[in-house]
N, C-alpha and C positions, 0 to 999 in steps of 0.2 A: 836621415842617410836615404832613405828607399828612392821618397820624393824628389830626393835631390840630382840622383842618378838618371830619373822616370827624366826630368826634366829637359837630365842635360842630353839622351838620350834624340829626346820631342826636338830638341835646337836644334843636332846637329842633323839631321832631317828638313828639317825648316830649311839650315841654310845649303843645303845641299842643292835642292832641289832649286833654291834660288839663281845660284849659281848657275844649275843648269837652265833656267829662264836666260838667263843673263846672256849665257855660252849662244843658247838660238838666236835672238834676237842681236847676238855681235858677229854671229859667222855666218847665220842664213844666209842668201841672197833672198827671199823672198823682200816683195812690198812691205813698210813698217805697217801699214797699217793689216794686214794680213798675220805679219809676225804675233799684234799685239792681240788680234782675235783667238790662235792657234795658241796663246800666253793663259789669256781669258781663258778658256777653254780648257787647258790642262789643271789648272788650277781650283776648275768648278767641275772636274774627274777625281780629282786628287781630298778634296773634303767630300764629295761624293763615295770614294772609297770609306773615310774616314767612318762615314755613317753605316756606311753597309761594313764598315769593323763592326761595330758595337751593335747592330740588329745583328749580325751575327753570334756574336761572344752574346747576346741573350736568347738567343733562339734556339742553338747550340749546348746551352744552358738550360731550358727553359723551365725547368721541378726545383732547381736552386732555387732560378728568380725569384719565382713563384711567392718562393720562403722566404728567399732573405734574398731581399734585390741588393739592395747596400752595397753584401760585401762585393758579387756577381760584377756590379757598376764599378765598384772600386777598384779590379782584380783588371790585372794588366791581360788586353784578347792576346789568346797563343794563337798559332799557324794554323790552326781548324779558322776562327777567325777569320784571318788573312786568307785563306782561297777563299773559304765566302766571298767578299769583299772582292777578289778575283774574278770567281764566276761571277757573280750578278754586276761587277761593272761589265765587262765585254759584252754580257747582256745588253745592257742600258744605249751602251755605245754602238752595238749591232739594230739596235728595234732605231736610233737615233739615225743613222744608217739606211737604214732600211727607210722610215718618214720622209730622205733626204732631208732632213734638219743641219747633217751632219753632213762637210767631206772626208772618206771615214782615211782619203788615200795621204792625202797633207798634211790632217791633224796627224796621220800615224807617222809618217816622217816627223812632224815637228816632236812628240810623243817621246819614241823612241830616244832623238839624240838628248831631248833631257834625260830622258831614263840612264840612257848610258854616264854621260855625264856626272847626275849627282851620284849612281850608284859609284861610279872611280870616286872622288872624291868622301862618300863616304867609308868609304874602305878604307882608303887611305889616316882619313880622319882617328875609324876604330885602330890601327896600328900605331898608328902615330898615338891619339891617345890612351886607350885602353891597355896597350900591348898586344892587339889580336893576334895569335900568329898565324889561325884559322883564316882571316880573309886576305892575306898574301896571295893564295889559290886565285880567288873572285876575282883577286883585283886583276893578276898579269892577263884572264882573262876577258876581264873590262879592255886592255887596256891592248888586248890584240882588236878586238870588238869592234873600238873609238876611232884604231888606222883603218882597219879595212873597212867601214862605215864613209870613213872620210875619204878614200882613197874610190871602191866605187862611187859615190854616189853620184858624180859627174857622169861614168863609165856606162852605168847600167839604167836602165827603169825600177824610179822608184817602188812598186809594190813588188815587182824582181827582190831588189834589197834590203826593204825589211823583209821576207821572209826570208835571204838570208844569215843575216841579223841574227835573227828570231826563232831558230832552227841550230843553228851556230848555240846561239847565247845556252838555247836549253840541253844541247849536248854535250855544249861544258860544264853544265853545271851537275849531269847527270855521271857525263866520267868523274867528276872532284867528289861526288857523291862518296865514289867506290876508293878513293886514294884516300877520303880524310876523313874522321867522324862526324861529320855535318858541315851541312853546306845552309848561312844566311843572305839570306834579301834585306836588308834593315831589318835588321835583328831578326829577322823572326826564318825558323828551320824550313826550307825545301826538304819538303820526299818525293828519289830518284821517282817513286808511283802518277805524283802527281805535276813534275815537270816530263815526265814519260809519256805520259798521252797532254800534256799540252804540244810536246815537242811530235806525236805521231799526225797530230790534227796540223799542225805545220808541212809536215811529210804531206799530205795529203793536197792540203791546198798548192802547197811548188807545183804536185804534179797537174792541178787542173789549170793550174796558173802556165806550165809548158802547152797541153792542151789543147790551151786556149788560143795560144799563139801561135800553135803549128798554124791548127784548123784555119788562122786567119790567112795564115802567107799564100793556104791554099786559094 
């Protein structure tokens, strides 16, 4: 029963991201070759994310892994492993961008598109299939963000749009964490402190963006 439940959860996540990638290919106005490249990179980063979660699960439970490795490997990754994977993925993306192996702004635009659509579908299925009432608040937040994303996309610079969407997402998660017992992203509980740090970093980036923009105009 537990194995079947886990397989269903993996299937929902996979289907959600496939629909997200499909929506990017249909709705984005980038050349088809560029969209294929971005989708391939997103899939690559998702695979890396899963690997980082496995590494995080081992590193964060190293003593237990050394004494009984099969127990740790069989046990599902928790939120701390999820945080580990998020931080590791950000570092990898930063490194690839620094080495000019990845054009960060166009890639992040594509990733945010896929992430929002995939998250919306995942939370919708959580409500329909599992009657998860705590998914409703996050689903409403995602609905607002998707509308905002597509409304502003042709009206402001992409970099600023991404910062607005990601900071709004962070602030929304923090607010929801005070309204309901917990908030999950793809089934993993988001602690307010983790989202808070993420939110502060984004506010700093927005401030730097405006300073650079003002200096450029002068």
